[in-house]
C-alpha positions in Angstrom: 7.0 -20.9 -11.8 4.0 -23.2 -11.8 4.6 -24.1 -15.4 8.2 -24.8 -14.8 7.4 -27.1 -11.8 4.8 -28.9 -14.0 7.3 -29.4 -16.8 9.9 -30.8 -14.4 7.4 -33.1 -12.9 6.3 -34.4 -16.3 10.0 -35.0 -17.4 10.7 -36.9 -14.1 7.6 -39.1 -14.6 8.5 -39.9 -18.2 12.1 -40.9 -17.3 10.8 -43.0 -14.3 8.3 -44.7 -16.6 11.0 -45.5 -19.2 13.2 -46.8 -16.4 10.4 -49.2 -15.3 9.6 -50.3 -18.8 13.3 -50.9 -19.6 13.8 -52.9 -16.4 10.7 -55.0 -17.1 11.8 -55.5 -20.8 15.4 -56.4 -19.7 14.2 -59.0 -17.3 11.6 -60.4 -19.7 13.8 -60.6 -22.8 17.3 -60.9 -21.4 18.7 -58.7 -24.2 21.9 -56.9 -23.4 20.9 -53.8 -25.3 17.8 -53.3 -23.1 19.9 -54.0 -20.0 22.3 -51.3 -21.1 19.4 -48.8 -21.6 18.1 -49.7 -18.1 21.6 -49.2 -16.6 21.9 -45.8 -18.3 18.5 -44.6 -17.0 19.4 -45.9 -13.5 22.6 -43.9 -13.6 20.8 -40.9 -14.9 18.2 -40.9 -12.1 20.9 -41.5 -9.4 23.3 -38.9 -10.7 20.5 -36.3 -11.2 19.2 -36.8 -7.7 22.6 -36.7 -6.1 23.5 -33.6 -8.1 20.3 -31.8 -6.9 20.9 -33.0 -3.3 24.5 -31.8 -3.1 23.4 -28.5 -4.8 21.9 -27.2 -1.5 24.5 -28.7 0.8 27.5 -26.9 2.2 26.0 -23.5 1.4 26.1 -20.7 3.9 24.0 -17.5 3.6 24.6 -14.4 5.7 22.4 -11.4 5.8 23.1 -8.1 7.5 20.9 -5.0 7.8 22.4 -1.5 8.1 19.7 -0.5 10.6 16.6 -2.1 12.1 14.7 1.2 12.0 13.5 3.1 8.9 10.7 5.4 7.9 8.1 5.5 5.2 9.7 7.1 2.2 13.2 6.2 3.2 15.4 3.3 2.2 16.0 0.0 4.0 19.3 -1.6 3.0 20.3 -5.2 3.4 23.4 -7.1 2.3 23.2 -10.9 1.5 26.3 -13.1 1.0 26.0 -16.7 -0.3 29.1 -18.9 0.2 29.8 -22.3 -1.3 31.8 -24.0 1.4 32.0 -27.3 -0.4 34.5 -28.7 -2.9 31.9 -29.1 -5.7 30.8 -26.1 -7.8 27.0 -25.3 -7.8 25.4 -25.2 -11.2 22.7 -22.9 -10.0 21.1 -21.9 -6.7 17.8 -20.1 -6.1 17.5 -17.9 -3.0 13.9 -17.3 -2.2 13.1 -14.8 0.5 10.0 -14.9 2.7 10.4 -11.4 4.2 7.2 -9.5 5.0 8.6 -6.1 4.1 6.7 -4.9 1.1 8.6 -4.7 -2.2 11.8 -6.2 -0.5 13.2 -8.1 -3.5 15.9 -10.4 -2.1 15.1 -13.5 -4.1 17.4 -14.3 -7.1 19.1 -17.1 -8.9 22.9 -17.5 -8.7 24.5 -19.4 -11.6 27.2 -20.7 -11.3 28.8 -20.6 -7.9 32.3 -22.0 -7.8 33.8 -24.1 -5.0 34.6 -22.0 -1.9 33.4 -18.9 -3.6 31.1 -16.1 -2.3 28.5 -14.2 -4.1 27.2 -11.1 -2.4 24.7 -8.3 -3.3 23.0 -5.4 -1.7 19.2 -4.8 -1.7 17.8 -1.3 -1.2 14.0 -1.1 -0.6 12.0 2.1 -0.3 9.7 1.7 2.7 6.1 2.3 1.7 4.2 1.1 4.7 4.6 1.5 8.5 4.8 -1.5 10.7 7.0 -4.2 12.1 8.3 -6.6 9.4 10.4 -9.8 9.5 13.4 -10.3 7.2 13.5 -13.9 6.3 13.6 -16.8 6.5 15.4 -17.8 3.3 14.5 -20.8 1.2 17.4 -22.4 -0.8 16.7 -24.5 -3.9 18.7 -26.3 -6.5 18.4 -29.0 -9.2 20.1 -31.2 -11.7 21.2 -30.2 -15.3 18.5 -32.4 -16.8 15.6 -30.7 -14.9 14.4 -33.9 -13.3 14.7 -33.1 -9.6 14.4 -29.9 -7.6 15.3 -30.0 -3.9 14.6 -27.2 -1.4 15.3 -26.5 2.2 14.7 -23.7 4.6 17.8 -22.2 6.1 18.0 -22.2 9.8 18.8 -18.6 10.9 20.2 -18.0 14.4 17.6 -15.4 15.1 14.7 -13.8 13.3 15.6 -10.3 12.1 13.0 -7.6 12.2 12.8 -4.1 10.9 10.4 -1.4 12.2 9.2 1.2 9.7 8.1 4.5 11.3 5.3 6.5 9.9 6.3 9.5 7.8 6.7 13.0 9.3 6.4 16.4 7.7 7.5 19.8 9.0 4.6 21.7 10.5 6.3 24.9 11.9 3.0 26.9 11.9 0.9 24.4 13.8 -1.1 26.0 16.6 0.9 29.2 17.1 -1.1 30.2 20.1 -0.5 26.8 21.7 3.1 26.1 20.5 4.5 29.1 22.3 2.1 29.0 25.3 4.3 29.7 28.5 2.1 27.4 30.5 1.2 27.7 34.2 3.1 27.3 37.5 6.4 25.6 37.7 6.0 21.8 37.5 7.3 20.3 40.8 8.9 17.4 39.0 12.6 16.5 39.0 14.3 16.0 35.6 17.6 14.9 34.3 17.6 17.8 31.9 19.6 21.0 32.7 16.9 23.7 32.9 16.8 27.3 34.3 14.9 26.1 37.4 17.3 24.8 40.2 15.3 23.0 42.8 18.1 22.0 45.2 21.5 20.4 45.6 22.8 16.9 46.2 26.0 14.9 46.4 27.9 14.5 43.2 27.1 11.3 41.3 29.4 9.7 38.7 28.4 11.0 35.2 27.2 14.4 36.3 28.5 17.1 33.9 30.5 20.1 35.0 27.6 22.5 34.4 25.6 20.6 37.1 28.2 21.2 39.8 27.3 23.9 42.4 30.8 25.4 43.0 29.9 27.6 46.0 28.4 24.6 47.9 31.4 22.5 46.8 33.9 25.1 48.2 31.9 25.4 51.5 31.4 21.7 52.2 34.7 20.4 50.8 33.2 17.8 48.4 31.6 17.9 45.0 27.9 19.0 45.1 25.6 18.9 42.1 22.5 20.9 41.3 19.0 19.4 40.8 16.6 20.8 38.3 12.9 21.0 37.7 11.0 21.2 34.4 10.5 24.5 32.8 7.1 26.1 33.6 5.6 25.0 30.3 2.5 22.9 29.8 2.7 19.4 28.4 1.2 18.4 25.1 -0.9 15.2 24.8 -1.6 13.7 21.5 -4.9 11.7 21.6 -5.4 9.5 18.5 -8.9 8.1 17.9 -8.5 4.4 16.9 -12.1 3.2 17.1 -12.5 0.6 14.4 -15.9 1.8 13.3 -14.7 5.4 12.7 -11.9 4.5 10.2 -12.3 4.8 6.5 -10.2 3.6 3.5 -10.5 4.1 -0.2 -9.7 1.4 -2.7 -6.1 1.6 -3.6 -3.5 -0.5 -5.4 0.1 0.2 -6.5 -0.9 -0.4 -10.1 -3.6 2.3 -9.9 -1.0 4.7 -8.4 1.6 3.9 -11.0 -0.7 4.3 -14.0 -2.4 7.6 -13.1 -0.8 10.8 -14.4 1.9 12.4 -12.2 0.9 15.6 -10.5 3.1 18.7 -10.6 4.2 18.6 -7.0 5.1 14.8 -7.0 8.7 15.1 -7.9 11.7 12.9 -7.4 11.0 10.0 -5.1 8.1 11.5 -3.3 5.1 9.2 -2.8 1.4 9.5 -1.9 0.1 8.3 1.4 -2.3 5.4 1.3 -5.9 6.9 1.3 -6.7 5.6 4.7 -7.6 7.6 7.8 -5.4 5.3 9.9 -2.3 6.0 7.8 -3.1 9.7 7.7 -3.6 9.8 11.4 -0.3 8.0 12.1 1.5 10.6 9.9 -0.2 13.5 11.6 0.5 12.3 15.1 4.1 11.5 14.2 4.6 15.0 12.6 3.1 16.7 15.6 5.2 14.7 18.1 8.3 15.7 16.1 7.1 19.3 16.0 6.7 19.8 19.7 9.7 17.7 20.8 11.9 19.8 18.6 10.7 22.8 20.5 11.6 21.2 23.8 8.0 20.5 24.9 6.9 17.6 27.0 4.8 15.3 24.8 2.6 12.4 25.8 0.6 10.0 23.7 -2.8 8.3 24.3 -4.6 5.8 22.1 -7.1 3.0 22.6 -6.6 0.1 20.3 -7.1 -3.4 21.6 -5.5 -2.2 24.7 -4.9 1.2 26.3 -1.7 2.7 25.0 -0.3 5.6 27.0 3.2 7.0 26.8 3.7 9.5 29.7 4.8 13.0 28.8 8.5 13.5 28.4 11.0 15.3 26.3 14.0 14.5 24.0 14.8 12.2 21.1 14.2 9.1 23.2 10.6 10.2 23.8 10.1 10.7 20.1 11.5 7.3 19.4 9.0 5.7 21.8 6.1 7.5 20.1 7.2 6.6 16.6 7.8 3.0 17.7 4.2 2.7 19.0 2.8 4.4 16.0 4.5 1.9 13.8 2.8 -1.2 15.2 -0.5 0.1 16.6 -3.7 -0.8 14.6 -7.2 0.7 14.5 -8.8 -2.1 16.5 -10.4 0.0 19.2 -14.0 -0.3 20.3 -14.3 2.5 22.9 -16.0 5.7 21.5 -13.9 8.8 21.5 -16.3 10.6 23.9 -15.6 8.1 26.6 -11.8 8.3 26.0 -11.8 12.1 26.3 -13.8 12.1 29.5 -11.8 9.3 31.1 -8.3 10.6 30.2 -9.2 14.2 30.7 -9.8 13.6 34.4 -6.1 13.0 34.9 -4.8 16.1 33.1 -3.8 19.2 34.8 -4.7 22.8 34.0 -2.9 24.5 31.1 -2.2 21.1 29.5 -2.7 21.0 25.7 -4.6 18.1 24.2 -4.5 17.5 20.4 -7.3 15.2 19.3 -6.8 13.4 15.9 -10.0 11.8 14.7 -12.0 10.9 11.6 -15.3 10.3 13.4 -18.6 11.7 12.2 -20.1 11.5 15.7 -20.2 14.7 17.8 -20.6 13.3 21.3 -17.0 13.8 22.1 -17.2 17.6 21.6 -19.2 18.0 24.8 -16.5 16.1 26.7 -13.8 18.3 25.1 -15.8 21.4 26.0 -15.8 20.3 29.6 -12.0 20.0 29.6 -11.7 23.4 28.0 -13.8 24.9 30.8 -11.3 23.4 33.3 -8.5 25.3 31.7 -7.2 22.5 29.4 -6.4 23.7 25.8 -8.1 21.6 23.2 -7.0 21.4 19.5 -8.8 19.1 17.1 -7.4 17.7 13.9 -10.4 16.4 11.9 -10.0 14.0 9.0 -12.7 14.8 6.6 -14.7 11.6 6.3 -16.3 12.4 3.0 -13.0 12.6 1.2 -12.1 9.1 2.5 -15.3 7.6 1.1 -17.9 8.3 3.8 -21.3 9.0 2.2 -22.2 12.0 4.3 -18.9 13.2 5.9 -18.5 15.1 9.2 -19.0 18.7 8.2 -21.6 19.2 10.9 -18.8 18.9 13.5 -17.0 22.0 12.2 -19.7 24.4 13.3 -20.1 22.8 16.7 -16.3 22.9 17.3 -16.3 26.5 16.3 -19.1 27.4 18.6 -17.2 25.5 21.4 -14.2 27.7 20.8 -12.0 24.7 19.9 -9.3 25.4 17.3 -9.8 22.9 14.4 -7.6 21.7 11.6 -9.3 19.9 8.7 -7.4 17.4 6.7 -8.8 16.0 3.5 -7.6 12.9 1.5 -5.0 14.3 -0.9 -4.1 17.4 1.2 -0.5 18.4 1.8 -0.2 17.8 5.5 2.3 20.7 6.0 -0.3 23.1 4.4 -3.3 21.5 6.0 -1.8 21.9 9.5 -0.4 25.4 8.9 -3.5 27.2 10.0 -6.9 26.4 11.6 -9.7 25.6 9.2 -11.9 28.4 7.8 -15.1 27.9 5.8 -14.6 28.0 2.1 -11.0 26.7 2.1 -10.3 24.2 -0.6 -7.8 21.3 -0.7 -4.3 22.7 -1.2 -2.5 19.7 -2.7 -1.7 16.0 -2.5 -0.2 14.4 0.6 3.4 13.5 -0.1 6.1 11.8 1.8 9.6 13.1 1.5 11.9 10.4 0.1 
């Protein structure tokens, strides 16, 4: 691209220099031949510039995304349509995209594009990184047949389109069997819009109430429609606490070229991909998988993380709650500065008995274990998911935490870089267990 721009600039300079010399020679000598050459060069420059200028005029570009939400390992699809609304055909048009979505290749050259014709194409991109990305803006470029001029302009889009890529999730049906089916404590005195087995009272019928909410005996006695009100089932909430302290995060050197040139492993089949070797990306995948696991089992799930700001999603159930957690996980970054011990102590003071707290952390500091032990003594169930620091490039690792967690009676899951998350989260860690595979993301 740089060589092409340099060559075009050189040609333009040569033609302009010849035009100046021809003009000076025609004026100085008065010869008709030199005047004709000067007229020819003048016409060449004017026509070339006007050709390039009209090449980007009367062009309409429309882009439409099938969905504004996707997930790592899945496809994001976008359709682009370029229409020449003018009466003059376009020799060539270059569409250059400035989207921030990785590997989203929209840019292309269209040649030719007839008058009042439309050229459309569909771009499918496999999402390889979580986050919020912008689609566009588009840069439109064209030039003349002689390669003297190239004119570009940025298309004014009515609104900036964004796409949010959720972190990947894996099925972890065997995670924390003693916690996943824990019946919990006393009935939670909290009204809910869900239909449960616990009826707390009755009220007047409201538009939108389903028939299974109507209390027919009260309706027959009073003479107007009466609806039942429900309370949450007597099961304890699950809180997912993700450690985002910046100093605790680790990341190995990684590049797409390195991943593409290394030998394929037996379990990497089809379109499956490795997670980036970063404790932040592993943590996001673990929290997303656990949220999906508990919500599918109709458990109330909450989320706590300290990044630049305190991020808390109150415990709730249903697909909308899962969407809230995944949306937060997509954009949150490891920019926290508060140690995990302080977070556990501060947030634990607001949790009730029989609540389950799952702590996901890569830290090699053990101060937080004392705070977690205090919560356990209050009747709060603690589960730790420890990202092994040594496998992510830490010189010493955090093996010393395993013994202390075991002594404290805290169930611990150990995840190494390269582990299959479904296997690593299938059973608590036991001494002597080796890595079971590579971390893959279903495509």
